[in-house]
N, C-alpha and C positions, 0 to 999 in steps of 0.2 A: 504494500500500500504506500509506504514511504517513497519507494523508488518511482512509482507512478506520479506522485506529487512533484518530486524533483524534476521529472521530465516536462511537466507542465508549467511550473512556477519558477521564478528566479529566487532561489533560496541561498542566503549567504552564511547561515549558521544552522548546523544540523545537530540536534541533541538526541541521543539514543540511550536506551537502557542496555546493559550488558546482557541480561537474561530476557529473552523474548521467546515466544512459542515456536517459531519456525527456525530462527538462527540467532546467533549472538550479535550484539552490537558491533563487535570486531569484525565478524563475517560480513555484516551489512556494509560497514565502511570499506572493507577490503574490496567488496563488489563495486562500489561507486566511486572510489578514490580517483581513478583515471578519467572517468567521465565528468566529474565535478571537482577538479583539483583545487579550485580557489575557495571552496566552501570550508568554513571552520567546522571541524568535527569534534564534538564533546560527548563523552560517555558519562552519564549520570546514573549511578546505581548504588544499591545497598550491598552489592556483592563485591567483596574485596579478596582478590587472589593475586599475588605478585606475578605469577605467570600470565594471568589474563591481562594485567596492566602492560606487561612487556609486549605481549602479542598485539594488543590494541595500538600501542605506539608504533611498533615495527610494521605490522601488516595494514592496519587501518589508518595510519598516519594521523592519529588522534592528537589534537592540540591540547586537550585537557581531559583528565580522567578524575571524576569526582565520585 
């Protein structure tokens, strides 16, 4: 759903949860990073795992992980 919105609207900041039903926030950002490289990507979650943070930064090019 988020990807469809990104294709239709000019979005500059994308905020995602890390844990979602279909995929993680990291997986979502990894999917869209090349198509929307200028958008600031932020993961906002109650889930804290050091490996998940590193993966989000490295694969999803996350600007901020809260």
